[in-house]
N, C-alpha and C positions, 0 to 999 in steps of 0.2 A: 149960707147954704143950710136950709132948714133941716135937711136930713141928718146933719151932724149933731143936732141938738140932743138927740136921744142916746148918743154914744157915751161910754165912760170917758171921763175927762182926759185920761192919758191917751186914748186913741184919738180924740178930737184934737188935742194939742199937737200930736205928732202929724196928723193929716194937715193941720194948718201950716206947720213949718214946711212940709213937703209941697203944699200948694204954692207957697211963696216962691219956691224954686222951680215951679212948673215941672214937677217930676212925674205927674200922672198922665196928662193928656196924650192920647194916642199910643200909650206904652203897654207892653206886655209886662204885667206886674206879678211878682211872686211875694206873697205875704207869708211870713214865718210866724205861725201861731196867730191868735187874735180873732180870726174869722169875722172880718168886717162885713156887715149885712149887704145883701145884693143891692138894696135900694140906695145905700150910700155909695157903693162901688159904681153904680150906674151914673150917679151925679158927677163922678170924677172924670168921666169921658175917657176911660182907658180903652185900649184895644181888647185886652183880656185880663182876667184876674184869677190867679190860682193861689189858694191858701193851703199850706201843708202843716200838719201837726201829727206826731206819732201817737197822740192820745185819742184820736178819732177812732170810733168803733169800725167805721167802714168809709169808703169813698162816697161822696155825694156829688154827682155830676148834674148840676142844675141847668147848664147850657154850655155851648161851645166856648163861651167867653166868661164863665163863672164856675169854678170847680173847687171843691174841698177835698183834699187828698190825705189819706193816712200815710204819712211819709216823714222822713227826717231830713233836716238840712245837711246832715253829714254826708249824704250820698244821693240826694234827689236831683233829677234834672239832666237835660242834655247840654252839651257844650254850647255856650253862647245862645241860650234859649230865651233869656229875659232881658228887658231893658232896664228894669228897676226892681230892687228887692227892698222890702219894708219889714222891719221887725220891731214890734212894740211890746216891751216888757216880756220878751221871750228868751233873749240871749242869756239871761242869768239862770235859766233853767237847762241850758244845753250842756250836756256832759260831752267833753271833747270839743269845746268851742273852737279851738285852733283848726281842727279838721273842718268844722262847719264854715269857718271863714274862708279856708282854702277852696272848699266846694262852691261857695257863693261866688268866688272869683271865677271859677271855671264856667259856671252856668250863666254869668252875665255877659252881655255883648260888650265889645270894646267901646269905651266911653260911657258905659252904664254906671248907675249909682247904687250903692247900698246905704240906706238910712236906718239907723237903729237907735231906739230909746230904751234904756234898761235900768231897772232898779226897783226897790232898794237893793244895792249890792251887798254881798256878804260882809265886807270890811267896814260898813258904816254902822252907826249907833243902833239902827233898827234892821240890820241885815238878817235877822232871824227869819224874816219873811213869813211869819206865822199868819195863817188864815184858817180859822177853825170855828165851828159852831158846836157849843157844848151841849150837855144833856138837858139843859134848861132852855135850849134854843137861843142862847146868847152868842153873838158874834164876837170872837176874839181875834184881833189881827195885830199886825206889827205897829199900828198907830195907837192902839189902846191897851195893849197887853201890859200887865203890871210886872214888869221886869226892869232892872236898872239898864241904862244905856250900855251898849257893848257887852251885855251879860253873856251872850253866846260865844264871845271871844275871850272873856276874862275867866269864866267859870267852867267847871266840868259839867257833864250831863247831870250827875247826882246833885251837884250844888244848885244848878238851875231848877231841878225838880223840887228841891227843898224850898227855894225862894217862891216858886209858883204855888206850893202847898199852903203858903200863908194866906193866899187870896182865892184859891180855886179848889175844887174837889180833888180828891186823890186820883181819880180816873183822868180828869183833865190835865192835872200836873204831869202824870205819867205819859199821857199821849203827846202832849206838846213838847216835853223835854226829849222824848224819843224822836219825835218828828224833826226837831231842830237839828239834832246831831246825826240822824241816820237816813232821812228821806232822800230819795233820788230825784226829788222835784227841784232841788237846788244843785248848782255846780260848785258852790262855795268858793268862787274865785274872788280874790281881793282886787282892789283897784289896780295895784301894781301888776297883777297878772293880766288884766284886760289890756292895759297899756302895752305890755310886752308882746302880747299876741297880735295886736293891731300893728304895732311898729315893726314886727317881724314878718308881717304878711306882704303879699305882692301888690296890695292896693296902694293907691295914692291917697293920703289922708287929707281930706278937705277940712274937716273939723273933728275934734275930739275934745269934749269939754264937759264940765259939770252942768247938770240940768236943773235940779232943785238946789235950794240954798244949802250949803255945806254946814255941818255941825262938827266942831272941833272938840276932841277930848281934852281933859285937863293935862297939864304937863306930866303928872304922875301916871295917868292912864296911858298917855302917848308913849312914854318911856317903857312902860310895862309891855305894851303891845308890840312895840318895835323890837324889844329884846326877845319876846316869845315867838314872834312870827318872821322876823327879819324882813319886815315890810315898813313902808313909810306913811302911806296915805290911809288914814282911818276916818277922814272927814267927808269925802265925796259920797253923797247919798245915791245919786243916779247919774248916768252918763248919756250924753247925746253924741253920736258919731255919724259922720257922712263920709263915705269912702267912694272912690271912683276907680274903675278899671281903665 
């Protein structure tokens, strides 16, 4: 499907696994974040596609079967409105995700599916989720940032700022350290939190598994993090889940 080639790899990979399970054709689809382009949606042979994101400036109604809506998964939609819900790298940003999962169940038709791919999650080694362009137009993100693994969980904001200052300008170090610890862009849920939310929901769990290759902390770091947070899993980078109503 040539239209998929121009998508970010995370969207393409998620679409591919959903295509394998025939989750698109003839379905009323709700996309949570992401805003997959119309030309791609058209190639999926859906009945309709609605994308919601509270960050949109305004609604964009392109046609009866393709809409971009400024709205939140916490309260959007009518009872049993959609056949399929797709969320690609968006659930890690939803504050009050447990409510979002409950609402997703409400607006899905009986037998409908929710497929979510999310990460990097807060509890993993690069869970800081930084994505920043500095004053020199250099892109700094969670894959290339010069910080020790799990630094956002091990150190305080001031300690992280000090570490960043060794390699970045004072302004960049201040901005990034403040962003990591205070931005509302992240829900800061640990793997254990996601697992508890999904297992406590009314959904049937078809799959709940690691997506990318896990990275495990040393025994020393693992023990430190377990004691500090009373959590167990600090290795899972991203999660793939498929739930059914």
